[in-house]
Structures are given as C-alpha cells and as structure tokens.
C-alpha positions, 0 to 999 in steps of 0.5 A, spaced: 314 286 619 315 286 627 318 292 630 321 294 636 320 301 640 327 305 640 328 311 644 335 315 644 335 319 650 341 324 653 341 329 659 338 334 654 332 330 653 329 325 647 333 325 641 329 319 637 323 315 638 320 311 633 318 303 632 324 300 627 325 293 625 332 293 627 338 296 631 345 296 630 350 299 635 357 298 638 358 296 645 364 295 649 364 288 648 363 288 640 357 289 635 350 288 637 344 287 632 337 287 636 331 285 633 324 285 636 323 279 641 331 280 643 333 277 650 333 283 656 340 286 656 344 292 658 351 294 655 355 300 655 356 303 649 363 306 646 363 312 641 360 310 635 354 310 631 347 307 632 343 304 625 336 304 625 333 300 620 326 302 618 321 301 612 327 299 608 331 305 610 337 306 615 337 312 619 344 313 623 345 317 630 352 319 632 352 317 640 358 319 645 358 313 649 352 311 654 348 305 655 344 300 651 338 297 655 334 292 651 327 289 653 323 284 648 319 290 646 323 296 647 330 299 646 333 305 650 339 308 648 342 313 654 347 317 651 352 322 653 350 326 647 347 323 641 345 327 634 341 324 628 346 324 622 341 329 618 343 334 624 350 334 624 354 340 622 359 337 618 364 343 618 363 344 625 365 337 626 371 337 621 374 343 625 373 339 632 377 334 629 382 338 626 383 342 633 383 335 636 389 333 632 393 339 633 392 338 640 395 331 640 401 333 635 403 338 640 402 335 646 409 334 647 410 342 647 404 343 651 401 340 657 395 338 655 390 332 657 392 327 652 386 323 654 381 328 653 384 330 646 383 323 644 376 323 646 375 329 642 378 326 636 374 320 636 367 324 637 369 328 631 371 322 627 364 319 629 360 325 627 363 325 620 362 318 619 355 318 621 353 324 617 356 320 611 352 314 613 358 310 614 357 308 621 
C-alpha cells in the first residue's frame, strides 16, 4: 500500500515522523483526509486530533492549532503544541479541564480573560478525547 511521509513539529522540536497510509485532521474549513498523492494544500488547524492510519492501526496526536502543509509525498503539521495519545497525562488534563471550567463559571465574580479560559478548556477536552482515541 502507498504511504506518505508525515512530520509533526512544534516549537520545541519534532513530535512524530513516520510513513503512514492516511492522515485525518480538522482544519478551520472542516475535516480533511489526506492520502498519498494529494494535491498541495496549506490549511490552518483548530484544536483537535490528528489521526494517522498505519499498518491497519490508528495513532492519535492532540494538537493545539497550527498549520497543515500537504505535498504529494509529504504532510507536515506545524503545531503550537502536540502530544501523542500515549504520552498524555490524563490526570493532568482532567485537572486542567476542571480549572478552566471553574474559571469560566466564576468569570462574573472575577475579571478573567474569558477567551483564554475557553481555549484552555478546549485544549484539555481535546487531550482527554485523544487519549481515549475519540478524535
């Protein structure tokens, strides 16, 4: 079966590099599925998961935005942050979700940055979903 080289890179360095059969992710314009030979494309990503199909198995990576660059023989994900599902600390992600929810609930009593708390909640929910293989 044909494969395409995938690299997931953050400002801290590479997170993933391998040849895969298919890449699925969510861009701001909607869901994308990338197969070998795909036309060139650049798309901004949303907070979500990247699914990589390889050897009949699916690997998951949680990303917090960034960009996807597609060439016929290579896909590069330039993400602000990225974590392999197997590396996600579920307890830490649950605590982050709880903190963000508390900030959002108490936002009328305190002057907090609502958008920042909302993004923290989205990132925590994404990490939990990816760790369970749901995104």
